[in-house]
C-alpha positions in Angstrom: 106.2 -71.7 -53.2 109.6 -73.4 -53.5 112.0 -73.7 -50.6 114.2 -71.1 -52.2 111.3 -68.6 -52.4 110.4 -69.3 -48.8 113.9 -68.8 -47.7 114.1 -65.5 -49.5 110.8 -64.3 -48.0 112.0 -65.1 -44.5 115.3 -63.4 -44.9 113.7 -60.2 -46.3 111.2 -60.0 -43.5 113.7 -60.6 -40.7 116.0 -58.0 -42.2 113.1 -55.5 -42.4 112.2 -56.2 -38.8 115.7 -55.2 -37.8 116.9 -58.7 -36.6 120.7 -58.6 -36.8 121.3 -62.4 -36.9 118.8 -63.0 -39.7 121.0 -65.4 -41.6 121.2 -67.8 -38.6 117.5 -67.5 -37.9 116.5 -68.2 -41.5 118.1 -71.6 -41.2 116.7 -72.2 -37.8 113.2 -71.5 -39.0 113.5 -73.6 -42.1 114.7 -76.6 -40.0 112.2 -76.1 -37.2 109.1 -75.5 -39.1 109.8 -77.3 -42.4 112.3 -79.9 -41.3 114.8 -78.7 -44.0 118.4 -78.3 -43.1 121.1 -76.6 -45.1 122.3 -79.8 -46.9 118.7 -80.7 -47.9 118.0 -77.2 -49.0 121.0 -77.0 -51.4 120.2 -80.5 -52.8 116.7 -79.4 -53.8 116.0 -75.6 -53.5 113.2 -75.9 -56.0 111.2 -78.3 -53.9 107.6 -77.1 -53.5 106.3 -76.3 -50.0 102.7 -77.2 -49.1 100.5 -74.2 -48.4 99.7 -75.6 -44.9 103.4 -75.7 -44.0 103.9 -72.1 -45.2 100.9 -70.9 -43.2 102.4 -72.5 -40.0 105.8 -70.9 -40.6 104.2 -67.6 -41.5 102.4 -67.5 -38.2 105.6 -67.9 -36.3 107.3 -65.4 -38.6 104.7 -62.7 -37.7 105.6 -63.2 -34.0 109.3 -63.0 -34.7 108.7 -59.7 -36.6 107.2 -58.4 -33.3 110.6 -59.3 -31.9 109.4 -62.1 -29.7 112.6 -64.1 -29.1 113.1 -67.1 -31.4 113.9 -69.3 -28.4 110.5 -68.5 -26.8 108.7 -69.3 -30.0 110.6 -72.6 -30.3 110.2 -73.2 -26.6 113.7 -74.3 -26.2 117.4 -73.3 -26.2 120.7 -75.2 -26.4 123.1 -74.7 -23.5 126.2 -76.8 -22.7 125.0 -79.3 -25.3 121.7 -79.8 -23.6 118.2 -78.7 -24.6 116.5 -76.5 -22.0 112.8 -75.5 -22.2 112.3 -71.8 -21.9 109.4 -69.4 -21.9 108.7 -65.8 -20.8 109.1 -66.8 -17.1 112.9 -67.2 -17.4 115.9 -65.6 -19.1 117.1 -67.3 -22.3 120.4 -69.0 -21.5 123.3 -67.3 -23.1 126.5 -68.9 -24.4 128.5 -66.5 -22.1 127.1 -68.3 -19.1 128.7 -71.5 -20.2 132.0 -70.0 -19.1 130.6 -70.0 -15.5 129.5 -73.7 -15.8 132.9 -74.7 -17.3 134.8 -73.1 -14.5 132.5 -74.4 -11.8 132.7 -78.0 -13.2 136.5 -77.8 -13.2 136.6 -76.8 -9.6 133.9 -79.1 -8.4 135.6 -82.1 -10.0 138.8 -81.2 -8.1 136.8 -81.0 -4.9 135.2 -84.4 -5.5 138.7 -85.9 -5.9 139.5 -84.7 -2.4 136.3 -85.4 -0.6 133.3 -87.7 -0.8 130.6 -85.2 -1.4 130.1 -81.6 -2.7 127.2 -79.3 -2.0 126.3 -76.8 -4.8 123.8 -74.0 -4.6 122.6 -72.3 -7.9 121.1 -69.0 -6.6 118.8 -67.1 -9.0 118.6 -70.3 -11.1 116.0 -69.2 -13.7 115.7 -72.0 -16.2 118.1 -74.1 -14.1 120.6 -74.1 -16.9 123.6 -73.6 -14.6 122.8 -76.0 -11.8 121.3 -78.7 -14.0 124.3 -78.6 -16.3 126.6 -78.9 -13.3 124.7 -81.9 -12.0 124.8 -83.6 -15.4 128.5 -83.0 -15.7 129.3 -83.8 -12.0 126.7 -86.5 -11.0 128.2 -86.9 -7.6 127.6 -83.3 -6.6 124.5 -82.5 -4.6 122.9 -79.5 -6.4 120.2 -77.2 -5.1 118.4 -74.7 -7.4 116.8 -71.6 -5.9 114.8 -68.7 -7.2 112.4 -66.1 -5.9 110.1 -66.8 -8.9 107.7 -69.7 -8.6 107.2 -69.6 -12.4 111.0 -69.8 -13.0 111.2 -72.8 -10.6 108.4 -74.5 -12.5 110.5 -74.2 -15.6 113.7 -75.4 -13.8 111.9 -78.4 -12.4 110.6 -79.4 -15.8 114.1 -79.1 -17.3 115.6 -81.2 -14.5 112.9 -83.9 -15.1 113.4 -83.8 -18.9 117.2 -84.1 -18.6 117.2 -86.6 -15.8 119.0 -84.4 -13.3 118.3 -85.2 -9.7 118.3 -81.7 -8.0 116.6 -80.0 -5.1 114.6 -76.8 -5.6 113.8 -74.1 -3.1 111.6 -71.0 -3.7 113.6 -68.3 -1.9 114.3 -64.6 -2.1 118.1 -65.0 -2.2 119.0 -66.8 1.1 115.7 -66.2 2.9 114.7 -69.9 2.9 118.2 -71.4 2.3 119.5 -73.8 5.0 122.7 -75.7 5.4 126.2 -75.0 4.0 127.7 -75.3 0.6 131.1 -75.9 -1.1 130.0 -73.7 -4.0 127.5 -71.0 -4.5 126.9 -70.2 -8.2 124.8 -67.2 -9.4 123.9 -65.3 -12.5 121.9 -62.6 -10.7 120.1 -59.6 -12.2 123.0 -57.2 -13.0 121.8 -54.6 -15.6 121.5 -51.1 -14.2 117.8 -50.0 -14.3 118.5 -47.0 -16.6 120.1 -49.3 -19.2 117.2 -51.7 -19.6 115.2 -49.3 -21.8 118.0 -49.2 -24.3 118.3 -53.0 -24.7 117.2 -55.0 -27.8 113.4 -55.3 -28.0 113.6 -59.1 -27.5 115.2 -58.5 -24.1 113.5 -55.3 -23.0 110.0 -56.3 -23.9 109.8 -60.1 -23.5 112.4 -61.4 -21.0 111.4 -61.1 -17.3 112.6 -57.8 -15.9 112.9 -59.3 -12.5 115.8 -61.4 -13.9 117.5 -58.4 -15.5 117.2 -55.4 -13.2 120.2 -55.0 -10.9 118.8 -51.7 -9.6 120.5 -48.3 -9.9 124.1 -49.4 -10.4 123.6 -53.1 -11.3 125.5 -54.3 -8.3 122.7 -54.6 -5.7 122.4 -58.4 -5.8 126.2 -59.0 -5.9 126.5 -57.0 -2.7 123.6 -58.8 -1.0 124.7 -62.3 -2.1 128.4 -61.7 -1.2 127.4 -60.3 2.2 125.1 -63.2 3.1 127.0 -66.0 1.4 129.6 -66.1 4.1 126.9 -67.6 6.4 126.3 -70.5 3.9 129.7 -71.3 2.5 131.9 -73.9 4.1 135.5 -72.9 5.0 137.4 -73.0 1.7 134.1 -72.8 -0.3 133.8 -70.8 -3.5 131.4 -68.0 -4.7 131.2 -67.8 -8.5 129.3 -65.0 -10.3 128.5 -64.2 -13.8 129.0 -60.5 -14.3 128.6 -57.7 -16.8 131.6 -56.8 -18.9 132.3 -53.5 -17.1 131.8 -54.8 -13.6 135.0 -56.7 -12.9 136.7 -54.1 -10.7 133.6 -53.5 -8.7 133.1 -57.2 -8.1 136.7 -57.6 -6.9 136.1 -54.8 -4.4 132.8 -56.3 -3.2 134.3 -59.8 -2.7 137.4 -58.5 -0.9 135.4 -56.2 1.4 133.5 -59.3 2.6 136.7 -61.2 3.3 137.0 -63.4 0.2 140.4 -64.6 -0.9 141.8 -65.8 -4.2 139.5 -63.3 -5.9 139.8 -63.3 -9.7 138.0 -62.1 -12.8 137.8 -64.5 -15.7 137.1 -63.5 -19.3 134.8 -65.0 -21.9 135.7 -66.2 -25.4 135.4 -62.6 -26.6 138.0 -61.4 -24.1 135.5 -59.6 -21.9 135.2 -59.8 -18.1 132.5 -62.4 -17.5 133.1 -64.4 -14.2 134.0 -63.2 -10.7 135.4 -65.7 -8.3 136.2 -65.6 -4.6 137.1 -68.2 -2.0 136.0 -68.1 1.6 139.0 -68.6 3.9 139.8 -72.1 5.2 140.4 -70.7 8.7 137.9 -68.1 9.7 135.7 -67.5 12.8 132.1 -67.0 11.9 
């Protein structure tokens, strides 16, 4: 078959499988499995593809038709300009989460201009994409990654090693095994209401770890638990920064304010949707 014929086959099969972003994935598959980018394709669309190459691509395509996420098939995902390894033990990093990292990095850099060190905790770290990105962009910060899942931490450790990020890792159910105090606690916890999960895309519902998705009945369980306990681990003037669901902004403001946080704010993502909740622990408070 020619490259053009292969491309047409991939597109038809992805569309038939109900994959919305089929155009993007066609090019990803061509480049990943055949080493053919857009420019090379248009220069020679009639180039013949060896049968062996098509067989390898076809095998992956069958898995994608089952709605196995492309990132899991490839074993990697781009986030903040870095390549993170991913598998079924961790959520696939989303572009929306980059908003949290960008905000955290801005604040952490300001802190490092005012003091010699900065302690950062990435709670519910998963692949480590948040904490590792922060460490790479703020090398002077001391970053700890924590997750209840041993498998997730294995992935995070591998990503830290691959990207040359010197971070600590702790297996912990929220703050159970956390010690010390932090200038920043960052978290993208499970926040999807249990009843909503069954209606999600098959890629998410059937393949991403439910433990990293399910925020229990109203989706707010982990926010309440973290906000309540974080006050014992944040330094005076420290920041708690969450990623949130697009309809959870008002609830998060209430949760943070009830725990005594100041400077509470909801930040929007590039689509204009509520995405980040921020609160600062008071400078002068008696614990």
